PQR file of N, CA, C, O and H, with PARSE charges and radii, in Angstrom:
ATOM      1  N   UNK A   1       0.851  -1.169  -0.021 -0.4000 1.5000
ATOM      2  CA  UNK A   1       0.006  -0.005  -0.014 -0.0000 2.0000
ATOM      3  C   UNK A   1       0.896   1.222   0.005  0.5500 1.7000
ATOM      4  O   UNK A   1       1.574   1.471   1.003 -0.5500 1.4000
ATOM      5  N   UNK A   2       0.913   1.981  -1.051 -0.4000 1.5000
ATOM      6  CA  UNK A   2       1.689   3.208  -1.106 -0.0000 2.0000
ATOM      7  C   UNK A   2       1.096   4.277  -0.224  0.5500 1.7000
ATOM      8  O   UNK A   2      -0.124   4.432  -0.160 -0.5500 1.4000
ATOM      9  H   UNK A   2       0.362   1.779  -1.861  0.4000 1.0000
ATOM     10  N   UNK A   3       1.937   5.006   0.448 -0.4000 1.5000
ATOM     11  CA  UNK A   3       1.517   6.090   1.347 -0.0000 2.0000
ATOM     12  C   UNK A   3       2.024   7.391   0.782  0.5500 1.7000
ATOM     13  O   UNK A   3       3.215   7.499   0.488 -0.5500 1.4000
ATOM     14  H   UNK A   3       2.928   4.880   0.396  0.4000 1.0000
ATOM     15  N   UNK A   4       1.175   8.384   0.618 -0.4000 1.5000
ATOM     16  CA  UNK A   4       1.565   9.664   0.094 -0.0000 2.0000
ATOM     17  C   UNK A   4       2.137  10.516   1.193  0.5500 1.7000
ATOM     18  O   UNK A   4       1.982  10.212   2.376 -0.5500 1.4000
ATOM     19  H   UNK A   4       0.208   8.296   0.857  0.4000 1.0000
ATOM     20  N   UNK A   5       2.807  11.595   0.798 -0.4000 1.5000
ATOM     21  CA  UNK A   5       3.483  12.499   1.738 -0.0000 2.0000
ATOM     22  C   UNK A   5       2.546  13.015   2.847  0.5500 1.7000
ATOM     23  O   UNK A   5       2.935  13.026   4.015 -0.5500 1.4000
ATOM     24  H   UNK A   5       2.933  11.842  -0.162  0.4000 1.0000
ATOM     25  N   UNK A   6       1.343  13.434   2.508 -0.4000 1.5000
ATOM     26  CA  UNK A   6       0.479  14.081   3.506 -0.0000 2.0000
ATOM     27  C   UNK A   6      -0.554  13.150   4.104  0.5500 1.7000
ATOM     28  O   UNK A   6      -1.456  13.616   4.800 -0.5500 1.4000
ATOM     29  H   UNK A   6       1.026  13.424   1.559  0.4000 1.0000
ATOM     30  N   UNK A   7      -0.458  11.843   3.860 -0.4000 1.5000
ATOM     31  CA  UNK A   7      -1.396  10.891   4.446 -0.0000 2.0000
ATOM     32  C   UNK A   7      -1.230  10.809   5.930  0.5500 1.7000
ATOM     33  O   UNK A   7      -0.104  10.874   6.425 -0.5500 1.4000
ATOM     34  H   UNK A   7       0.275  11.465   3.296  0.4000 1.0000
ATOM     35  N   UNK A   8      -2.316  10.668   6.667 -0.4000 1.5000
ATOM     36  CA  UNK A   8      -2.230  10.379   8.099 -0.0000 2.0000
ATOM     37  C   UNK A   8      -1.955   8.909   8.233  0.5500 1.7000
ATOM     38  O   UNK A   8      -2.601   8.107   7.558 -0.5500 1.4000
ATOM     39  H   UNK A   8      -3.230  10.615   6.265  0.4000 1.0000
ATOM     40  N   UNK A   9      -1.033   8.521   9.068 -0.4000 1.5000
ATOM     41  CA  UNK A   9      -0.699   7.131   9.215 -0.0000 2.0000
ATOM     42  C   UNK A   9      -0.646   6.738  10.710  0.5500 1.7000
ATOM     43  O   UNK A   9      -0.436   7.561  11.600 -0.5500 1.4000
ATOM     44  H   UNK A   9      -0.509   9.172   9.617  0.4000 1.0000
ATOM     45  N   UNK A  10      -0.851   5.420  10.919 -0.4000 1.5000
ATOM     46  CA  UNK A  10      -0.709   4.831  12.238 -0.0000 2.0000
ATOM     47  C   UNK A  10       0.421   3.828  12.164  0.5500 1.7000
ATOM     48  O   UNK A  10       0.442   2.982  11.270 -0.5500 1.4000
ATOM     49  H   UNK A  10      -1.022   4.751  10.195  0.4000 1.0000
ATOM     50  N   UNK A  11       1.376   3.912  13.104 -0.4000 1.5000
ATOM     51  CA  UNK A  11       2.515   3.014  13.086 -0.0000 2.0000
ATOM     52  C   UNK A  11       2.434   2.101  14.278  0.5500 1.7000
ATOM     53  O   UNK A  11       2.291   2.585  15.401 -0.5500 1.4000
ATOM     54  H   UNK A  11       1.359   4.600  13.830  0.4000 1.0000
ATOM     55  N   UNK A  12       2.518   0.798  14.087 -0.4000 1.5000
ATOM     56  CA  UNK A  12       2.513  -0.189  15.148 -0.0000 2.0000
ATOM     57  C   UNK A  12       3.844  -0.917  15.128  0.5500 1.7000
ATOM     58  O   UNK A  12       4.419  -1.156  14.066 -0.5500 1.4000
ATOM     59  H   UNK A  12       2.634   0.404  13.175  0.4000 1.0000
ATOM     60  N   UNK A  13       4.338  -1.275  16.333 -0.4000 1.5000
ATOM     61  CA  UNK A  13       5.506  -2.080  16.429 -0.0000 2.0000
ATOM     62  C   UNK A  13       5.084  -3.525  16.186  0.5500 1.7000
ATOM     63  O   UNK A  13       4.215  -4.059  16.875 -0.5500 1.4000
ATOM     64  H   UNK A  13       3.872  -1.081  17.196  0.4000 1.0000
ATOM     65  N   UNK A  14       5.713  -4.143  15.196 -0.4000 1.5000
ATOM     66  CA  UNK A  14       5.360  -5.534  14.874 -0.0000 2.0000
ATOM     67  C   UNK A  14       6.387  -6.476  15.542  0.5500 1.7000
ATOM     68  O   UNK A  14       7.278  -6.028  16.265 -0.5500 1.4000
ATOM     69  H   UNK A  14       6.419  -3.709  14.636  0.4000 1.0000
ATOM     70  N   UNK A  15       6.247  -7.744  15.293 -0.4000 1.5000
ATOM     71  CA  UNK A  15       7.199  -8.686  15.854 -0.0000 2.0000
ATOM     72  C   UNK A  15       8.607  -8.473  15.291  0.5500 1.7000
ATOM     73  O   UNK A  15       8.782  -8.188  14.106 -0.5500 1.4000
ATOM     74  H   UNK A  15       5.524  -8.108  14.707  0.4000 1.0000
ATOM     75  N   UNK A  16       9.589  -8.615  16.152 -0.4000 1.5000
ATOM     76  CA  UNK A  16      10.940  -8.400  15.694 -0.0000 2.0000
ATOM     77  C   UNK A  16      11.221  -6.913  15.435  0.5500 1.7000
ATOM     78  O   UNK A  16      10.529  -6.035  15.952 -0.5500 1.4000
ATOM     79  H   UNK A  16       9.447  -8.847  17.115  0.4000 1.0000
ATOM     80  N   UNK A  17      12.232  -6.661  14.639 -0.4000 1.5000
ATOM     81  CA  UNK A  17      12.579  -5.249  14.339 -0.0000 2.0000
ATOM     82  C   UNK A  17      11.805  -4.729  13.163  0.5500 1.7000
ATOM     83  O   UNK A  17      12.404  -4.260  12.195 -0.5500 1.4000
ATOM     84  H   UNK A  17      12.794  -7.374  14.219  0.4000 1.0000
ATOM     85  N   UNK A  18      10.491  -4.796  13.211 -0.4000 1.5000
ATOM     86  CA  UNK A  18       9.664  -4.347  12.100 -0.0000 2.0000
ATOM     87  C   UNK A  18       8.556  -3.428  12.587  0.5500 1.7000
ATOM     88  O   UNK A  18       8.141  -3.482  13.744 -0.5500 1.4000
ATOM     89  H   UNK A  18      10.004  -5.177  13.998  0.4000 1.0000
ATOM     90  N   UNK A  19       8.095  -2.596  11.689 -0.4000 1.5000
ATOM     91  CA  UNK A  19       6.991  -1.686  11.949 -0.0000 2.0000
ATOM     92  C   UNK A  19       5.885  -1.968  10.960  0.5500 1.7000
ATOM     93  O   UNK A  19       6.153  -2.323   9.813 -0.5500 1.4000
ATOM     94  H   UNK A  19       8.433  -2.553  10.749  0.4000 1.0000
ATOM     95  N   UNK A  20       4.639  -1.814  11.391 -0.4000 1.5000
ATOM     96  CA  UNK A  20       3.489  -1.907  10.457 -0.0000 2.0000
ATOM     97  C   UNK A  20       2.961  -0.483  10.297  0.5500 1.7000
ATOM     98  O   UNK A  20       2.744   0.228  11.279 -0.5500 1.4000
ATOM     99  H   UNK A  20       4.421  -1.525  12.324  0.4000 1.0000
ATOM    100  N   UNK A  21       2.764  -0.088   9.059 -0.4000 1.5000
ATOM    101  CA  UNK A  21       2.285   1.258   8.777 -0.0000 2.0000
ATOM    102  C   UNK A  21       0.921   1.107   8.098  0.5500 1.7000
ATOM    103  O   UNK A  21       0.793   0.396   7.101 -0.5500 1.4000
ATOM    104  H   UNK A  21       2.941  -0.666   8.263  0.4000 1.0000
ATOM    105  N   UNK A  22      -0.101   1.785   8.647 -0.4000 1.5000
ATOM    106  CA  UNK A  22      -1.409   1.741   8.072 -0.0000 2.0000
ATOM    107  C   UNK A  22      -1.929   3.182   7.906  0.5500 1.7000
ATOM    108  O   UNK A  22      -1.590   4.059   8.700 -0.5500 1.4000
ATOM    109  H   UNK A  22       0.002   2.363   9.456  0.4000 1.0000
ATOM    110  N   UNK A  23      -2.748   3.418   6.879 -0.4000 1.5000
ATOM    111  CA  UNK A  23      -3.367   4.695   6.681 -0.0000 2.0000
ATOM    112  C   UNK A  23      -4.378   4.902   7.798  0.5500 1.7000
ATOM    113  O   UNK A  23      -5.050   3.955   8.207 -0.5500 1.4000
ATOM    114  H   UNK A  23      -3.024   2.706   6.234  0.4000 1.0000
ATOM    115  N   UNK A  24      -4.492   6.113   8.290 -0.4000 1.5000
ATOM    116  CA  UNK A  24      -5.512   6.483   9.269 -0.0000 2.0000
ATOM    117  C   UNK A  24      -6.675   7.075   8.489  0.5500 1.7000
ATOM    118  O   UNK A  24      -6.625   8.227   8.058 -0.5500 1.4000
ATOM    119  H   UNK A  24      -3.945   6.882   7.958  0.4000 1.0000
ATOM    120  N   UNK A  25      -7.718   6.282   8.314 -0.4000 1.5000
ATOM    121  CA  UNK A  25      -8.895   6.711   7.505 -0.0000 2.0000
ATOM    122  C   UNK A  25      -9.996   7.339   8.339  0.5500 1.7000
ATOM    123  O   UNK A  25     -11.147   7.388   7.904 -0.5500 1.4000
ATOM    124  H   UNK A  25      -7.758   5.346   8.665  0.4000 1.0000
ATOM    125  N   UNK A  26      -9.667   7.819   9.527 -0.4000 1.5000
ATOM    126  CA  UNK A  26     -10.665   8.412  10.428 -0.0000 2.0000
ATOM    127  C   UNK A  26     -11.337   9.617   9.751  0.5500 1.7000
ATOM    128  O   UNK A  26     -12.564   9.713   9.744 -0.5500 1.4000
ATOM    129  H   UNK A  26      -8.732   7.779   9.880  0.4000 1.0000
ATOM    130  N   UNK A  27     -10.527  10.549   9.174 -0.4000 1.5000
ATOM    131  CA  UNK A  27     -11.119  11.725   8.550 -0.0000 2.0000
ATOM    132  C   UNK A  27     -11.984  11.362   7.347  0.5500 1.7000
ATOM    133  O   UNK A  27     -13.069  11.917   7.168 -0.5500 1.4000
ATOM    134  H   UNK A  27      -9.530  10.471   9.180  0.4000 1.0000
ATOM    135  N   UNK A  28     -11.505  10.433   6.523 -0.4000 1.5000
ATOM    136  CA  UNK A  28     -12.277  10.014   5.353 -0.0000 2.0000
ATOM    137  C   UNK A  28     -13.579   9.409   5.762  0.5500 1.7000
ATOM    138  O   UNK A  28     -14.608   9.704   5.156 -0.5500 1.4000
ATOM    139  H   UNK A  28     -10.624   9.983   6.668  0.4000 1.0000
ATOM    140  N   UNK A  29     -13.576   8.549   6.797 -0.4000 1.5000
ATOM    141  CA  UNK A  29     -14.802   7.931   7.270 -0.0000 2.0000
ATOM    142  C   UNK A  29     -15.762   8.947   7.848  0.5500 1.7000
ATOM    143  O   UNK A  29     -16.973   8.841   7.653 -0.5500 1.4000
ATOM    144  H   UNK A  29     -12.739   8.309   7.290  0.4000 1.0000
ATOM    145  N   UNK A  30     -15.229   9.942   8.564 -0.4000 1.5000
ATOM    146  CA  UNK A  30     -16.071  10.971   9.137 -0.0000 2.0000
ATOM    147  C   UNK A  30     -16.740  11.794   8.025  0.5500 1.7000
ATOM    148  O   UNK A  30     -17.921  12.128   8.122 -0.5500 1.4000
ATOM    149  H   UNK A  30     -14.246  10.029   8.723  0.4000 1.0000
ATOM    150  N   UNK A  31     -15.998  12.111   6.998 -0.4000 1.5000
ATOM    151  CA  UNK A  31     -16.572  12.884   5.864 -0.0000 2.0000
ATOM    152  C   UNK A  31     -17.663  12.044   5.136  0.5500 1.7000
ATOM    153  O   UNK A  31     -18.675  12.593   4.701 -0.5500 1.4000
ATOM    154  H   UNK A  31     -15.038  11.840   6.919  0.4000 1.0000
ATOM    155  N   UNK A  32     -17.458  10.770   5.014 -0.4000 1.5000
ATOM    156  CA  UNK A  32     -18.471   9.898   4.385 -0.0000 2.0000
ATOM    157  C   UNK A  32     -19.734   9.917   5.211  0.5500 1.7000
ATOM    158  O   UNK A  32     -20.828  10.006   4.654 -0.5500 1.4000
ATOM    159  H   UNK A  32     -16.636  10.323   5.367  0.4000 1.0000
ATOM    160  N   UNK A  33     -19.615   9.834   6.543 -0.4000 1.5000
ATOM    161  CA  UNK A  33     -20.793   9.867   7.416 -0.0000 2.0000
ATOM    162  C   UNK A  33     -21.518  11.186   7.289  0.5500 1.7000
ATOM    163  O   UNK A  33     -22.748  11.217   7.249 -0.5500 1.4000
ATOM    164  H   UNK A  33     -18.726   9.761   6.996  0.4000 1.0000
ATOM    165  N   UNK A  34     -20.759  12.301   7.222 -0.4000 1.5000
ATOM    166  CA  UNK A  34     -21.403  13.643   7.100 -0.0000 2.0000
ATOM    167  C   UNK A  34     -22.108  13.734   5.750  0.5500 1.7000
ATOM    168  O   UNK A  34     -23.230  14.235   5.688 -0.5500 1.4000
ATOM    169  H   UNK A  34     -19.760  12.276   7.254  0.4000 1.0000
ATOM    170  N   UNK A  35     -21.477  13.259   4.653 -0.4000 1.5000
ATOM    171  CA  UNK A  35     -22.111  13.324   3.350 -0.0000 2.0000
ATOM    172  C   UNK A  35     -23.375  12.473   3.299  0.5500 1.7000
ATOM    173  O   UNK A  35     -24.345  12.851   2.640 -0.5500 1.4000
ATOM    174  H   UNK A  35     -20.565  12.852   4.704  0.4000 1.0000
ATOM    175  N   UNK A  36     -23.380  11.360   3.965 -0.4000 1.5000
ATOM    176  CA  UNK A  36     -24.554  10.481   3.973 -0.0000 2.0000
ATOM    177  C   UNK A  36     -25.728  11.118   4.744  0.5500 1.7000
ATOM    178  O   UNK A  36     -26.886  10.789   4.485 -0.5500 1.4000
ATOM    179  H   UNK A  36     -22.593  11.053   4.500  0.4000 1.0000
ATOM    180  N   UNK A  37     -25.435  12.021   5.682 -0.4000 1.5000
ATOM    181  CA  UNK A  37     -26.417  12.627   6.518 -0.0000 2.0000
ATOM    182  C   UNK A  37     -27.059  13.874   5.919  0.5500 1.7000
ATOM    183  O   UNK A  37     -27.971  14.452   6.511 -0.5500 1.4000
ATOM    184  H   UNK A  37     -24.495  12.289   5.892  0.4000 1.0000
ATOM    185  N   UNK A  38     -26.586  14.283   4.754 -0.4000 1.5000
ATOM    186  CA  UNK A  38     -27.036  15.525   4.138 -0.0000 2.0000
ATOM    187  C   UNK A  38     -28.505  15.813   4.366  0.5500 1.7000
ATOM    188  O   UNK A  38     -29.370  14.966   4.143 -0.5500 1.4000
ATOM    189  H   UNK A  38     -25.845  13.813   4.274  0.4000 1.0000
ATOM    190  N   UNK A  39     -28.766  17.039   4.820 -0.4000 1.5000
ATOM    191  CA  UNK A  39     -30.132  17.492   5.046 -0.0000 2.0000
ATOM    192  C   UNK A  39     -30.534  18.357   3.871  0.5500 1.7000
ATOM    193  O   UNK A  39     -29.715  19.051   3.268 -0.5500 1.4000
ATOM    194  H   UNK A  39     -28.063  17.727   5.001  0.4000 1.0000
ATOM    195  N   UNK A  40     -31.797  18.297   3.568 -0.4000 1.5000
ATOM    196  CA  UNK A  40     -32.351  19.178   2.540 -0.0000 2.0000
ATOM    197  C   UNK A  40     -32.673  20.513   3.209  0.5500 1.7000
ATOM    198  O   UNK A  40     -33.525  20.577   4.095 -0.5500 1.4000
ATOM    199  H   UNK A  40     -32.463  17.734   4.057  0.4000 1.0000
ATOM    200  N   UNK A  41     -32.007  21.552   2.794 -0.4000 1.5000
ATOM    201  CA  UNK A  41     -32.243  22.891   3.373 -0.0000 2.0000
ATOM    202  C   UNK A  41     -33.204  23.671   2.484  0.5500 1.7000
ATOM    203  O   UNK A  41     -33.233  23.467   1.270 -0.5500 1.4000
ATOM    204  H   UNK A  41     -31.315  21.500   2.074  0.4000 1.0000
ATOM    205  N   UNK A  42     -33.975  24.544   3.071 -0.4000 1.5000
ATOM    206  CA  UNK A  42     -34.873  25.373   2.259 -0.0000 2.0000
ATOM    207  C   UNK A  42     -34.081  26.178   1.257  0.5500 1.7000
ATOM    208  O   UNK A  42     -32.960  26.598   1.543 -0.5500 1.4000
ATOM    209  H   UNK A  42     -33.952  24.709   4.057  0.4000 1.0000
ATOM    210  N   UNK A  43     -34.652  26.398   0.080 -0.4000 1.5000
ATOM    211  CA  UNK A  43     -33.964  27.115  -1.022 -0.0000 2.0000
ATOM    212  C   UNK A  43     -33.496  28.480  -0.555  0.5500 1.7000
ATOM    213  O   UNK A  43     -32.401  28.896  -0.933 -0.5500 1.4000
ATOM    214  H   UNK A  43     -35.562  26.056  -0.152  0.4000 1.0000
ATOM    215  N   UNK A  44     -34.255  29.183   0.231 -0.4000 1.5000
ATOM    216  CA  UNK A  44     -33.934  30.543   0.633 -0.0000 2.0000
ATOM    217  C   UNK A  44     -33.085  30.616   1.914  0.5500 1.7000
ATOM    218  O   UNK A  44     -32.888  31.710   2.442 -0.5500 1.4000
ATOM    219  H   UNK A  44     -35.145  28.845   0.538  0.4000 1.0000
ATOM    220  N   UNK A  45     -32.575  29.479   2.431 -0.4000 1.5000
ATOM    221  CA  UNK A  45     -31.808  29.468   3.658 -0.0000 2.0000
ATOM    222  C   UNK A  45     -30.409  30.067   3.434  0.5500 1.7000
ATOM    223  O   UNK A  45     -29.729  29.733   2.463 -0.5500 1.4000
ATOM    224  H   UNK A  45     -32.735  28.590   2.002  0.4000 1.0000
ATOM    225  N   UNK A  46     -30.011  30.922   4.314 -0.4000 1.5000
ATOM    226  CA  UNK A  46     -28.660  31.527   4.222 -0.0000 2.0000
ATOM    227  C   UNK A  46     -28.019  31.365   5.594  0.5500 1.7000
ATOM    228  O   UNK A  46     -28.665  31.523   6.631 -0.5500 1.4000
ATOM    229  H   UNK A  46     -30.563  31.193   5.103  0.4000 1.0000
ATOM    230  N   UNK A  47     -26.720  31.044   5.567 -0.4000 1.5000
ATOM    231  CA  UNK A  47     -25.978  30.960   6.832 -0.0000 2.0000
ATOM    232  C   UNK A  47     -25.519  32.320   7.206  0.5500 1.7000
ATOM    233  O   UNK A  47     -24.914  33.020   6.394 -0.5500 1.4000
ATOM    234  H   UNK A  47     -26.195  30.916   4.725  0.4000 1.0000
ATOM    235  N   UNK A  48     -25.797  32.728   8.451 -0.4000 1.5000
ATOM    236  CA  UNK A  48     -25.377  34.017   8.984 -0.0000 2.0000
ATOM    237  C   UNK A  48     -24.374  33.762  10.103  0.5500 1.7000
ATOM    238  O   UNK A  48     -24.755  33.359  11.202 -0.5500 1.4000
ATOM    239  H   UNK A  48     -26.289  32.159   9.111  0.4000 1.0000
ATOM    240  N   UNK A  49     -23.105  33.993   9.827 -0.4000 1.5000
ATOM    241  CA  UNK A  49     -22.055  33.748  10.770 -0.0000 2.0000
ATOM    242  C   UNK A  49     -22.216  34.549  12.033  0.5500 1.7000
ATOM    243  O   UNK A  49     -21.999  34.024  13.125 -0.5500 1.4000
ATOM    244  H   UNK A  49     -22.795  34.320   8.934  0.4000 1.0000
ATOM    245  N   UNK A  50     -22.594  35.816  11.917 -0.4000 1.5000
ATOM    246  CA  UNK A  50     -22.808  36.641  13.096 -0.0000 2.0000
ATOM    247  C   UNK A  50     -23.914  36.102  13.960  0.5500 1.7000
ATOM    248  O   UNK A  50     -23.752  36.038  15.179 -0.5500 1.4000
ATOM    249  H   UNK A  50     -22.771  36.242  11.030  0.4000 1.0000
ATOM    250  N   UNK A  51     -25.029  35.711  13.389 -0.4000 1.5000
ATOM    251  CA  UNK A  51     -26.139  35.141  14.132 -0.0000 2.0000
ATOM    252  C   UNK A  51     -25.728  33.849  14.804  0.5500 1.7000
ATOM    253  O   UNK A  51     -26.101  33.605  15.951 -0.5500 1.4000
ATOM    254  H   UNK A  51     -25.161  35.762  12.400  0.4000 1.0000
ATOM    255  N   UNK A  52     -24.964  33.015  14.111 -0.4000 1.5000
ATOM    256  CA  UNK A  52     -24.536  31.736  14.678 -0.0000 2.0000
ATOM    257  C   UNK A  52     -23.621  31.909  15.855  0.5500 1.7000
ATOM    258  O   UNK A  52     -23.602  31.068  16.753 -0.5500 1.4000
ATOM    259  H   UNK A  52     -24.661  33.214  13.179  0.4000 1.0000
ATOM    260  N   UNK A  53     -22.832  33.019  15.874 -0.4000 1.5000
ATOM    261  CA  UNK A  53     -21.870  33.247  16.938 -0.0000 2.0000
ATOM    262  C   UNK A  53     -22.355  34.146  18.070  0.5500 1.7000
ATOM    263  O   UNK A  53     -21.597  34.453  18.989 -0.5500 1.4000
ATOM    264  H   UNK A  53     -22.847  33.702  15.144  0.4000 1.0000
ATOM    265  N   UNK A  54     -23.637  34.574  18.004 -0.4000 1.5000
ATOM    266  CA  UNK A  54     -24.193  35.366  19.076 -0.0000 2.0000
ATOM    267  C   UNK A  54     -24.244  34.545  20.344  0.5500 1.7000
ATOM    268  O   UNK A  54     -24.498  33.341  20.303 -0.5500 1.4000
ATOM    269  H   UNK A  54     -24.253  34.324  17.257  0.4000 1.0000
ATOM    270  N   UNK A  55     -24.002  35.197  21.478 -0.4000 1.5000
ATOM    271  CA  UNK A  55     -24.027  34.450  22.750 -0.0000 2.0000
ATOM    272  C   UNK A  55     -25.071  35.018  23.659  0.5500 1.7000
ATOM    273  O   UNK A  55     -25.249  34.530  24.775 -0.5500 1.4000
ATOM    274  H   UNK A  55     -23.796  36.175  21.512  0.4000 1.0000
TER
END
C-alpha cells in the first residue's frame, strides 16, 4: 500500500525489528458519514455567521 506524503498514518511495532504502517482513515470515514447525513435545506436558507456566533 503506497502512502503519500500528506497521508495520516498509524505506526505499530510488529514482531521483531519491524513496523506496520497503516493509513488512518478516520477523517475520510467521518466525511463519508457527514455526506450520507445531508439534510435538505430550504432554497432561501442563508448561513449568517454573526447570528450563529451570538451568545
